[in-house]
C-alpha positions in Angstrom: -234.3 87.3 -96.4 -235.2 90.0 -98.1 -237.9 90.0 -100.8 -239.0 92.2 -103.7 -242.6 92.2 -104.0 -242.5 93.2 -106.7 -240.3 89.6 -107.9 -242.0 87.2 -105.7 -245.3 88.7 -107.3 -243.7 87.4 -110.9 -244.4 83.7 -109.2 -247.5 83.7 -107.3 -250.3 86.9 -107.1 -253.2 86.7 -105.2 -255.3 88.8 -104.1 -254.1 90.6 -101.0 -252.2 93.4 -100.4 -248.7 93.8 -99.1 -249.9 94.3 -95.2 -252.3 91.3 -95.9 -249.2 88.4 -97.4 -246.4 90.2 -94.6 -249.5 89.0 -91.7 -250.2 85.7 -94.0 -246.2 84.8 -93.7 -246.0 85.4 -90.0 -249.3 83.6 -89.4 -247.5 80.5 -91.2 -244.5 80.8 -89.5 -242.4 83.1 -91.4 -241.8 85.9 -89.4 -241.9 89.6 -91.2 -239.9 91.3 -89.8 -240.0 94.8 -91.2 -241.7 96.5 -95.0 -239.9 99.2 -96.7 -240.4 101.0 -100.3 -237.3 100.2 -102.5 -237.0 104.0 -103.3 -237.6 107.4 -101.3 -240.9 109.1 -101.6 -241.2 111.8 -105.1 -243.0 113.2 -107.0 -242.6 115.1 -110.9 -239.3 112.8 -111.8 -238.7 111.5 -115.0 -236.1 110.5 -117.4 -234.1 113.2 -119.0 -231.4 113.4 -121.7 -228.7 116.0 -121.1 -227.8 117.3 -124.8 -224.6 119.6 -123.6 -223.0 121.3 -121.6 -220.6 123.8 -120.5 -218.5 125.7 -118.0 -220.8 127.9 -115.5 -219.4 131.3 -116.1 -219.0 132.5 -111.9 -218.4 128.6 -110.3 -215.9 126.6 -111.3 -217.8 123.7 -110.1 -220.7 124.4 -111.5 -222.0 123.5 -115.2 -225.2 124.6 -117.3 -226.9 122.1 -119.1 -229.4 121.2 -121.6 -231.4 119.0 -120.6 -234.5 116.9 -123.0 -237.1 116.1 -120.7 -239.8 115.5 -123.8 -241.4 119.6 -123.2 -241.5 121.8 -125.7 -238.2 122.3 -124.9 -235.2 121.6 -123.5 -234.3 122.4 -119.7 -232.2 124.5 -118.5 -230.3 123.3 -115.4 -227.3 123.8 -113.7 -226.2 120.6 -112.1 -222.4 120.7 -109.3 -222.0 115.9 -110.5 -219.0 115.6 -111.7 -220.4 113.0 -114.0 -222.4 114.8 -116.1 -222.0 115.3 -120.2 -223.8 115.1 -123.0 -225.2 112.1 -123.8 -226.0 110.6 -120.7 -229.5 110.0 -119.3 -230.4 110.6 -116.0 -233.4 111.3 -113.5 -234.8 115.2 -113.3 -236.6 116.7 -110.6 -238.7 119.1 -113.2 -240.0 122.7 -111.7 -243.4 121.3 -108.8 -241.6 117.8 -107.9 -241.5 116.3 -104.5 -238.9 115.1 -103.3 -237.9 113.5 -99.9 -241.0 114.7 -97.7 -240.9 118.0 -98.1 -237.8 119.5 -101.1 -239.9 120.5 -103.6 -239.1 121.6 -107.0 -238.8 125.2 -107.6 -237.6 127.5 -110.4 -233.9 129.1 -109.2 -231.3 130.9 -110.0 -227.7 129.5 -108.8 -224.6 132.0 -109.1 -227.1 134.4 -111.7 -227.5 131.0 -114.1 -231.2 129.8 -114.4 -232.4 126.6 -113.2 -236.0 124.7 -114.2 -234.7 121.6 -112.1 -232.6 118.8 -111.2 -231.0 116.5 -112.3 -230.8 113.7 -109.7 -228.4 111.3 -108.1 -229.8 107.9 -106.2 -229.1 108.5 -103.0 -231.3 112.1 -103.3 -233.7 109.9 -104.3 -233.2 107.1 -101.7 -232.0 104.1 -104.5 -228.6 103.7 -103.7 -226.9 104.5 -99.8 -224.1 106.8 -101.1 -223.8 108.2 -104.4 -220.7 110.5 -106.5 -222.8 111.7 -109.1 -225.7 111.6 -111.6 -227.6 108.3 -111.5 -226.9 107.0 -115.1 -229.4 104.9 -116.9 -229.7 103.1 -119.8 -229.0 104.5 -123.2 -232.3 102.9 -124.3 -234.7 104.1 -121.2 -237.8 106.5 -123.2 -237.3 110.1 -122.3 -239.9 112.2 -120.7 -241.6 108.7 -119.3 -241.7 109.0 -115.2 -238.9 107.5 -113.5 -240.7 105.5 -110.9 -242.9 104.2 -113.8 -239.5 103.5 -115.6 -237.9 102.1 -113.0 -241.4 100.2 -110.8 -240.4 101.5 -107.8 -243.8 101.1 -106.8 -242.7 98.3 -105.1 -241.9 97.1 -101.1 -239.1 95.1 -100.0 -240.5 92.4 -97.2 -237.6 91.2 -94.5 -238.6 87.6 -93.0 -237.0 86.1 -91.0 -236.6 82.4 -91.5 -236.0 79.6 -88.4 -233.0 77.4 -89.4 -235.5 74.3 -90.2 -237.2 76.5 -93.5 -233.5 76.8 -96.1 -236.5 76.0 -98.6 -237.6 79.1 -97.9 -234.4 81.0 -98.7 -235.2 82.1 -102.5 -238.3 84.0 -104.0 -238.9 80.7 -105.3 -238.9 79.0 -102.1 -241.5 82.0 -101.0 -243.9 82.2 -103.7 -244.6 77.9 -103.3 -245.4 79.0 -99.4 -247.5 81.6 -100.5 -249.0 79.5 -103.5 -250.2 77.5 -101.1 -251.4 78.8 -98.5 -254.0 81.5 -101.0 -254.4 78.9 -102.8 -252.7 80.9 -106.0 -251.1 78.7 -109.0 -247.9 79.5 -109.5 -245.9 81.2 -113.0 -242.0 80.0 -112.6 -240.0 81.2 -115.3 -239.5 78.6 -118.0 -235.9 77.0 -117.7 -235.2 75.5 -120.7 -232.3 73.5 -121.3 -229.6 75.5 -123.7 -228.5 73.9 -126.0 -224.8 73.2 -126.4 -222.9 74.9 -129.0 -218.9 73.7 -127.9 -218.2 69.9 -127.3 -215.6 71.6 -124.9 -216.1 69.5 -121.1 -213.5 69.2 -117.8 -213.2 66.8 -115.8 -214.4 66.3 -112.3 -213.9 63.9 -109.7 -215.6 63.7 -106.5 -213.0 62.3 -104.2 -215.6 63.9 -101.0 -218.8 61.7 -102.5 -220.5 62.0 -99.0 -219.8 65.6 -98.7 -220.3 66.2 -102.5 -222.7 64.0 -104.2 -223.9 66.3 -106.7 -221.4 68.3 -109.0 -223.1 69.8 -112.5 -220.3 71.9 -114.9 -220.8 73.8 -117.7 -217.7 75.3 -120.1 -218.7 79.5 -121.5 -216.2 80.7 -123.6 -215.7 84.0 -125.4 -217.4 86.3 -123.1 -217.7 89.4 -122.7 -217.6 90.4 -118.8 -217.1 93.6 -119.5 -220.5 94.5 -120.7 -223.2 96.2 -117.5 -225.8 94.3 -116.3 -228.7 95.1 -117.2 -230.9 97.6 -115.2 -233.4 94.9 -114.1 -230.7 92.4 -113.0 -229.4 95.4 -111.0 -232.4 96.2 -109.6 -233.1 92.6 -108.3 -230.2 92.4 -106.4 -230.8 95.4 -104.9 -233.7 94.9 -103.7 -232.9 91.6 -102.3 -229.4 93.4 -100.1 -226.3 92.8 -102.5 -224.8 94.5 -105.2 -224.0 94.4 -108.2 -220.6 93.3 -109.4 -220.7 92.0 -113.2 -222.1 90.1 -115.4 -221.3 86.6 -114.1 -221.2 87.2 -110.5 -224.4 89.3 -110.7 -226.3 85.8 -112.5 -224.5 83.6 -110.2 -226.5 85.9 -107.2 -229.4 86.3 -109.2 -230.3 82.3 -109.3 -229.0 82.2 -105.7 -232.1 84.7 -105.0 -234.8 82.8 -106.9 -234.5 79.7 -106.5 -231.6 79.4 -103.8 -229.3 77.7 -105.3 -225.6 78.9 -104.7 -223.4 79.1 -108.0 -219.9 79.8 -108.5 -218.7 80.9 -112.0 -214.0 80.0 -112.2 -212.1 82.3 -115.0 -211.2 78.4 -116.5 -208.2 79.8 -117.8 -206.6 79.8 -114.3 -208.0 76.3 -114.2 -205.3 74.3 -114.1 -206.1 70.5 -115.4 -209.8 68.6 -113.5 -211.5 70.3 -111.1 -212.0 67.7 -107.8 -213.9 68.4 -105.0 -211.6 67.2 -101.7 -210.9 68.0 -98.1 -208.3 70.7 -97.6 -205.0 69.1 -97.1 -202.6 69.8 -94.2 -200.6 73.2 -95.2 -202.6 74.7 -98.2 -203.7 77.8 -97.7 -206.3 80.3 -100.3 -206.4 83.7 -100.5 -209.8 84.5 -100.9 -212.6 86.9 -102.7 -212.3 89.3 -100.0 -208.4 89.2 -100.3 -207.9 87.6 -97.2 -205.8 84.7 -96.5 -206.9 81.3 -94.3 -205.2 78.3 -93.6 -207.0 75.2 -94.5 -207.9 72.7 -91.9 -208.5 69.2 -93.0 -212.3 69.0 -92.1 -212.5 71.9 -94.8 -214.1 71.4 -98.3 -212.4 72.8 -101.1 -212.7 72.8 -104.8 -209.1 72.3 -105.7 -207.5 71.9 -109.9 -204.1 70.2 -109.5 -201.9 73.4 -108.4 -204.3 73.1 -105.0 -207.5 75.3 -103.9 -209.6 77.3 -106.1 -212.5 78.2 -103.4 -213.8 76.8 -100.3 -216.6 74.6 -100.8 -219.7 76.1 -100.5 -218.9 79.4 -98.4 -216.7 81.8 -101.1 -214.3 81.2 -103.9 -210.9 82.0 -104.2 -209.4 85.6 -105.6 -206.5 84.1 -108.7 -209.6 82.3 -110.0 -212.5 84.6 -109.5 -214.2 86.1 -112.8 -213.0 89.9 -113.7 -213.3 91.9 -116.6 -210.8 90.2 -118.4 -212.3 86.6 -117.7 -213.6 85.4 -121.6 -214.1 81.5 -120.5 -215.7 80.8 -117.5 -216.7 77.3 -115.9 -219.8 77.5 -114.1 -220.3 75.7 -110.8 -223.8 74.8 -109.4 -223.1 71.5 -106.4 -224.6 70.1 -103.8 -222.5 69.7 -100.5 -223.6 67.8 -97.8 -225.1 70.7 -94.7 -222.6 68.7 -92.6 -219.8 69.3 -94.3 -220.2 73.1 -94.7 -221.8 73.6 -91.2 -219.8 75.4 -88.3 -216.5 76.2 -91.5 -217.8 79.7 -91.9 -218.0 80.7 -88.9 -214.4 79.2 -88.0 -212.8 82.1 -90.2 -215.0 84.8 -89.4 -217.0 84.4 -92.7 -220.7 84.2 -93.0 -222.3 84.7 -96.7 -225.3 83.8 -98.7 -223.9 80.8 -100.2 -223.7 78.7 -96.5 -226.1 80.0 -95.1 -228.4 78.0 -97.4 -225.3 75.0 -97.4 -225.7 74.5 -94.0 -229.4 74.4 -93.3 -229.7 72.7 -96.8 -230.1 72.8 -100.1 -232.6 70.7 -102.9 -230.4 68.1 -104.4 -232.7 68.7 -107.5 -231.8 71.7 -108.1 -228.6 72.1 -109.5 -229.2 71.4 -113.1 -232.2 73.7 -113.0 -229.6 76.3 -112.4 -227.0 75.5 -114.3 -229.8 76.1 -117.1 -231.2 79.0 -115.7 -227.4 80.9 -115.7 -226.7 80.2 -118.4 -228.7 81.2 -120.4 -229.0 85.1 -118.7 -224.9 84.8 -119.1 -225.5 84.7 -123.0 -228.4 87.0 -123.0 -226.6 89.3 -121.7 -222.3 88.1 -122.3 -223.1 86.5 -125.6 -220.2 83.3 -126.4 -220.9 80.0 -126.7 -221.7 76.9 -124.0 -220.9 73.6 -123.7 -222.9 70.6 -122.7 -223.9 70.0 -119.0 -221.5 67.7 -117.0 -223.5 65.9 -114.3 -221.3 63.9 -112.3 -223.3 62.2 -109.5 -222.4 59.5 -106.1 -225.7 57.5 -106.3 -224.8 55.9 -102.9 -224.4 59.5 -101.3 -227.8 61.0 -102.4 -230.4 60.0 -99.5 -234.0 59.6 -101.3 -237.0 60.9 -98.6 -238.4 58.4 -96.8 -242.5 58.4 -96.7 -243.8 59.6 -92.6 -246.3 57.1 -91.5 -249.4 60.0 -91.1 -252.4 58.3 -89.3 -256.0 60.4 -89.4 -256.7 59.9 -85.0 -253.3 61.5 -84.8 -254.1 64.2 -86.6 -257.4 65.0 -84.2 -255.0 63.4 -81.3 -252.2 66.0 -81.2 -254.4 69.2 -83.8 -257.9 68.6 -81.2 -260.2 67.8 -83.6 -260.9 66.2 -87.1 -259.7 67.4 -90.1 -261.2 66.8 -92.7 -259.5 63.9 -95.3 -259.9 65.9 -98.3 -258.7 69.0 -96.8 -255.3 67.1 -95.2 -254.6 65.5 -99.3 -255.1 69.1 -100.4 -253.0 70.3 -98.7 -249.7 67.9 -98.8 -250.6 68.0 -102.3 -250.0 71.7 -102.2 -246.6 71.2 -100.3 -245.9 69.1 -102.9 -246.0 65.7 -101.7 -247.1 62.5 -102.9 -249.5 60.8 -100.7 -249.9 56.7 -100.9 -253.7 55.8 -99.2 -253.4 53.3 -96.5 -256.0 51.9 -94.3 -254.7 54.3 -91.0 -254.2 57.0 -93.3 -251.7 57.5 -95.7 -248.2 57.0 -96.6 -246.4 60.4 -97.4 -242.9 61.6 -99.4 -241.6 64.9 -98.7 -240.2 66.3 -102.0 -236.9 67.1 -101.9 -236.9 70.3 -100.3 -238.3 69.7 -97.2 -235.2 68.5 -95.3 -237.3 69.5 -92.3 -240.2 66.1 -92.8 -239.4 63.7 -91.0 -241.8 62.1 -88.8 -245.4 61.9 -88.4 -245.7 65.1 -85.9 -243.5 67.7 -89.0 -246.6 66.6 -91.1 -249.4 68.1 -88.9 -247.5 70.8 -87.8 -248.2 72.2 -91.2 -251.8 71.0 -91.6 -252.3 73.3 -88.2 -249.9 75.7 -89.8 -251.4 76.0 -93.7 -255.2 75.6 -92.3 -254.4 78.1 -89.9 -253.8 78.8 -86.2 -256.4 81.5 -86.2 -259.3 78.7 -87.7 -258.3 76.1 -84.9 -261.3 76.1 -83.1 -261.1 76.2 -79.2 -262.1 73.4 -77.0 -261.3 73.9 -72.9 -259.4 70.2 -72.2 -261.2 67.0 -70.8 -259.8 65.3 -68.3 -260.8 63.8 -64.8 -259.6 65.7 -61.8 -258.2 62.9 -59.1 -258.0 65.4 -55.9 -255.4 64.0 -53.6 -255.9 63.4 -50.1 -255.0 66.6 -47.6 -253.7 65.3 -43.9 -254.0 68.1 -41.4 -251.1 66.2 -39.9 -249.1 68.1 -42.7 -249.0 72.1 -42.4 -248.9 73.1 -45.5 -245.1 74.8 -46.5 -247.3 77.5 -48.4 -249.0 78.2 -44.5 -244.8 78.3 -43.3 -243.6 80.5 -46.2 -246.8 83.1 -45.9 -245.8 83.3 -42.0 -242.3 84.3 -42.3 -243.7 86.8 -44.9 -245.7 88.5 -42.4 -242.8 88.0 -40.0 -241.3 90.7 -42.4 -238.3 88.2 -43.9 -238.3 87.5 -47.9 -237.7 84.0 -50.0 -235.0 83.6 -52.1 -234.1 81.2 -54.5 -231.1 80.5 -54.5 -228.8 77.9 -56.7 -227.8 74.9 -55.1 -224.0 75.0 -55.6 -222.4 77.2 -54.8 -219.0 79.4 -54.4 -216.0 76.4 -52.8 -214.6 80.0 -50.4 -218.0 80.3 -48.9 -218.9 77.3 -48.2 -215.6 76.2 -46.6 -215.9 79.6 -44.7 -219.0 78.3 -43.3 -218.0 74.4 -43.2 -214.1 74.1 -42.9 -214.7 70.1 -41.5 -217.2 69.0 -43.7 -215.7 68.9 -47.8 -219.2 69.5 -50.5 -219.3 67.5 -53.7 -217.9 68.6 -56.0 -219.6 68.9 -59.7 -217.7 67.3 -62.3 -218.9 70.5 -65.2 -219.6 73.5 -62.7 -221.1 76.6 -65.1 -218.3 78.8 -63.1 -215.8 78.8 -60.6 -217.6 79.6 -57.9 -220.7 77.6 -59.0 -218.3 74.7 -58.3 -219.5 72.0 -54.8 -223.0 71.8 -53.8 -224.3 73.2 -50.6 -224.4 71.6 -47.3 -226.1 73.7 -45.4 -228.4 76.3 -47.3 -226.6 79.5 -45.0 -224.3 80.0 -48.4 -226.8 80.9 -50.9 -228.6 83.1 -48.5 -225.5 84.8 -46.8 -223.9 85.4 -50.6 -227.3 87.5 -51.2 -227.0 89.3 -47.6 -223.6 90.0 -49.0 -225.1 91.5 -52.5 -228.1 93.7 -50.7 -224.7 95.4 -48.8 -223.2 96.3 -51.3 -226.3 97.6 -52.7 -226.8 100.1 -49.6 -229.5 97.6 -48.6 -228.4 97.6 -45.1 -231.8 95.8 -43.6 -232.0 91.7 -45.0 -234.2 89.3 -43.5 -234.2 86.9 -45.7 -235.6 82.3 -45.9 -235.2 80.1 -48.5 -236.3 76.0 -48.2 -234.7 73.6 -49.7 -232.3 70.8 -50.2 -229.1 70.6 -48.7 -226.2 68.1 -50.1 -224.3 65.9 -47.3 -221.7 63.5 -48.9 -221.9 60.1 -46.8 -220.7 56.6 -46.9 -219.4 56.9 -50.5 -223.1 59.0 -52.0 -225.1 62.0 -50.7 -228.0 62.5 -48.3 -229.9 64.6 -49.4 -232.0 66.8 -46.8 -234.8 69.3 -46.7 -233.9 71.8 -45.1 -235.6 75.5 -44.5 -233.7 78.3 -43.1 -233.2 81.9 -42.6 -230.7 85.2 -41.9 -231.2 88.4 -40.5 -229.2 91.5 -39.9 -229.6 95.5 -40.3 -232.5 97.7 -37.9 -235.0 95.9 -36.4 -237.8 97.4 -38.0 -238.6 99.4 -40.5 -238.0 103.2 -40.4 -241.2 105.0 -39.5 -241.9 108.0 -37.2 -243.3 106.2 -34.1 -240.7 103.3 -33.9 -237.3 103.8 -32.6 -234.7 103.1 -36.2 -231.7 102.7 -33.7 -232.6 99.0 -32.5 -231.2 96.0 -34.6 -232.3 92.8 -35.2 -230.5 90.7 -32.1 -230.8 86.9 -31.5 -234.0 87.5 -29.3 -235.1 88.6 -32.4 -235.3 85.5 -34.5 -235.6 83.4 -31.2 -238.9 84.9 -31.2 -240.0 83.9 -34.9 -238.4 80.8 -34.8 -241.1 79.8 -32.0 -243.8 81.3 -33.7 -242.8 78.7 -36.6 -242.7 75.7 -34.9 -246.0 76.2 -33.1 -247.8 77.2 -35.7 -249.1 73.5 -36.5 -248.9 72.3 -33.3 -250.1 75.2 -30.2 -249.5 72.2 -27.8 -245.3 70.6 -28.9 -242.6 71.5 -26.7 -240.4 74.4 -28.2 -236.8 74.2 -26.1 -233.4 75.7 -26.9 -230.6 74.9 -25.6 -226.6 75.7 -25.7 -225.1 75.1 -29.2 -221.9 74.8 -31.3 -221.6 75.2 -34.2 -218.1 76.3 -36.4 -220.2 79.3 -38.4 -221.6 80.7 -35.2 -220.4 82.7 -32.4 -219.9 80.3 -29.4 -221.9 82.6 -26.9 -224.3 83.5 -29.4 -225.1 79.9 -30.8 -228.5 78.0 -29.8 -229.4 74.2 -30.3 -233.3 74.4 -32.0 -235.0 71.2 -29.6 -238.5 70.4 -30.8 -240.2 67.5 -28.4 -236.9 66.4 -27.0 -234.9 66.4 -30.3 -232.1 68.8 -31.9 -233.3 70.1 -35.2 -231.0 72.9 -36.2 -229.9 75.4 -35.3 -230.1 79.3 -33.8 -227.3 81.8 -33.2 -224.4 84.9 -35.3 -222.5 84.8 -36.9 -218.4 84.0 -36.1 -217.0 86.4 -36.0 -213.1 85.3 -38.0 -216.4 84.5 -40.2 -218.1 87.9 -41.1 -214.3 89.2 -42.0 -213.6 86.8 -44.3 -216.7 87.2 -46.1 -217.3 91.0 -45.4 -220.3 90.4 -43.7 -221.8 92.5 -40.4 -220.8 90.9 -37.1 -225.1 91.4 -36.1 -226.4 88.5 -38.5 -228.2 86.2 -37.2 -228.7 83.0 -38.7 -231.0 80.1 -38.6 -231.0 76.5 -40.3 -233.9 73.5 -39.2 -235.3 70.0 -40.7 -238.1 71.0 -42.8 -240.1 68.3 -41.8 -239.8 69.7 -37.9 -241.0 72.4 -39.4 -244.3 70.5 -41.0 -245.7 68.2 -38.5 -248.9 69.6 -37.3 -251.1 67.9 -34.9 -254.6 67.8 -35.4 -256.4 70.3 -33.2 -257.8 69.3 -29.9 -260.7 71.8 -29.3 -262.1 72.6 -25.2 -264.6 74.5 -24.3 -263.3 78.2 -22.5 -263.6 77.9 -19.1 -266.5 79.9 -17.7 -264.6 80.7 -14.5 -262.8 82.8 -13.5 -258.8 83.1 -14.1 -256.5 83.7 -11.5 -252.6 85.6 -11.5 -249.5 84.7 -9.8 -246.5 86.4 -9.5 -243.5 84.6 -8.4 -239.4 85.8 -8.3 -236.9 83.6 -8.1 -233.1 84.2 -7.4 -230.8 81.7 -9.6 -227.7 80.8 -11.1 -226.7 83.2 -13.2 -225.7 80.2 -15.5 -229.3 78.9 -14.9 -231.6 79.0 -18.4 -234.3 79.9 -17.5 -236.0 77.2 -20.2 -235.4 75.1 -18.1 -236.9 76.5 -15.3 -239.3 76.8 -17.2 -240.2 73.1 -18.3 -239.7 72.0 -14.6 -242.5 75.0 -13.4 -245.0 72.9 -16.6 -243.6 69.7 -15.8 -245.8 70.2 -12.9 -249.3 67.9 -13.9 -251.9 70.1 -12.7 -255.2 70.6 -14.2 -255.1 74.7 -12.7 -251.9 75.6 -14.5 -252.6 76.5 -17.7 -249.8 79.4 -18.6 -246.1 79.6 -17.6 -244.4 82.9 -18.6 -241.4 85.0 -17.8 -242.2 88.8 -17.0 -238.5 90.4 -15.8 -234.6 88.7 -16.0 -233.4 91.8 -13.4 -229.3 91.4 -12.2 -227.8 94.5 -9.9 -228.6 95.8 -6.7 -230.5 93.5 -4.4 -229.0 90.7 -5.6 -226.4 89.2 -4.6 -223.1 89.0 -7.7 -223.2 85.9 -10.5 -227.0 85.3 -9.1 -229.6 86.6 -11.2 -233.9 87.3 -10.4 -236.6 85.4 -13.2 -240.0 86.6 -12.1 -242.3 84.1 -13.4 -246.5 85.0 -14.4 -248.3 82.2 -13.7 -251.7 82.1 -14.5 -254.5 79.3 -12.8 -257.7 79.2 -13.9 -260.0 75.4 -13.3 -262.4 74.1 -16.0 -265.3 73.4 -14.4 -265.7 75.2 -11.1 -264.0 78.3 -8.7 -260.7 78.0 -6.9 -259.9 78.0 -3.1 -257.4 79.7 -1.7 -256.5 76.2 -0.8 -256.3 74.8 -4.1 -253.8 77.9 -5.4 -251.6 78.2 -2.1 -251.1 74.1 -2.8 -250.0 74.7 -6.5 -248.0 77.7 -5.5 -245.8 75.3 -2.6 -245.3 72.6 -5.2 -243.7 75.4 -7.9 -242.0 76.4 -5.0 -240.8 73.4 -3.9 -239.6 72.1 -7.2 -238.4 74.9 -8.9 -235.9 75.7 -5.3 -234.5 71.6 -5.3 -233.9 71.4 -9.2 -232.5 74.6 -9.1 -230.5 75.5 -5.7 -233.3 78.4 -6.0 -234.5 80.8 -2.9 -237.5 82.6 -4.0 -236.8 86.1 -3.6 -238.9 88.6 -1.3 
């Protein structure tokens, strides 16, 4: 909404400058996007009258002019404009004047002829975007007067960005109402007096679509001279609000729209056949609009029609055939109230956006139509002459909704705003907003004015109180509330600690959608039918994930395509597996790693790629974070998306809780991923389970190390051997570690050598050689018996 500051101050004139006014409106919710001057900066420009002209003797396109500027003598000025002629009055820049920032007017000679000034176009002065000649002024413009003062160009255009609920501010009157309320300044609106009819002419008006149009006000004007020029004050008011001048009737209806917020339309009465009907369009009807485009009307489009067919799209745009032209002498003025639902979306459907549709879609005051007709009638008669008939005000009372009162409670004001607003202040603000108040025990019964469509419930009124009172004036106060801390158990490892541990091990957390691409889902788990979405946001996000891998691998693919060759990601979230006609939702932790084992550094072998054991080590550290005594193992596993020779079940305390492995080569090929991509997914409950720490004193006695190497079948699992050694119930065996697995020279084919380091220590005494030997014999006996092993010499 563009509004001229001078026009606004004719309605309300607070003691605030332009910037203060803009800040006030912005803080009240009417955001000011910008402030621009209505013209370029210039000085030394006065109203001049061209007395005589003659061709330049040495230039065909130049004219020698005598220009009266109320000085001692007329000025000789050379001009190149085509429309220069004796008798016109134009802005004249005199010697010493400045146009724009630095264009100074000097005495000059143009092709040998002296020139003591410049005749100006509107474009040069910044009051027109384009011009093809001099800016001609009315004949009553006083010669010699400062052009800036004559045009009242010391003005600013304020660009206000209105929210959809503030349709009441789509006019100068609406903005003035807001300024008056915010500054406690009285409004001085123009007097809209009723015009006495000088004709008895009327026309029949039929409201067929009463719900869509519950009020239609019309008036017949005759003997109107539309060929006259609109006065300068009118064209300037329109220009400063972004509307170009067309003809006096159209200009007046646009002026009323800007001034009051009521869209209007003028029909050439001689082109209207019979009565006017407000109805819905019929099948097959077409209409040529004022912009010369033809539209095919639908059944839900409201039209203004006569007996021959549609004349206009109601509330949007008039028809070309019935529009007012300079040859029109009889006018039918229209001012109506259209239901916003009947207009909303229709303009956009036809690729239109008009000032009328913009206002009707948001809501126009249903009590405004008669005032708009009276104001427009007076202006047209003043400018174009003519006679007017009586006002025809046709209503459908059953479809005009009266504003319902809203209950406003004092205690609710305090509860919402956080402070108690004085009753006198509440009453003052609401009354200045045009609301009617009735006091009751709890507060007030408030009836909003007809132009405030956005006032529906109690909090709407409270919002208005806060807005007008001033958000900056509301004192800040810290909220007060009782804090109840939930008990923290050490039996659960906080998820944040698990996430931090993975980040410390060089993984980055990812957050992906719970719905995934069915292609990726099927590639990873072809035997599981995912749950489809009824209304997916896109075709590649149309099924619920049964594994977190689908989203993570897509992230890997995305990063690899952008030259990020080393990717390590993890995610926690739910999986959704169809089960017994429902969905089983289970929290999981999943991760993926590919690329080099470490970032580039001069001290590290940067060519080494991540492998199975790197990811296995990360998982082991993760699983013992909350319970170092937990038994973590890995057994041969199987999954359609994982390499059959590099897949392991993750076993915690004897229970399988997840999978770890390299991506299957076929899956890697289908999804365009590297073969050396390693995945894991584990039940989140297995990760966060913890045990209360059981602290024991350190032994003061020396520890002993013993190394044992066994030769076993190459298919024997080293983890099973470690478990067998740890199963020996001895208080002196503190730790078992594998330090070597060897195949090659000295070891028979089909076998391997596995070497262990045993840490032996007693908590309260020094061990004897006999006690250590007994333990070693027990270990050797157990391993050789269970795994058909032999002790390597």
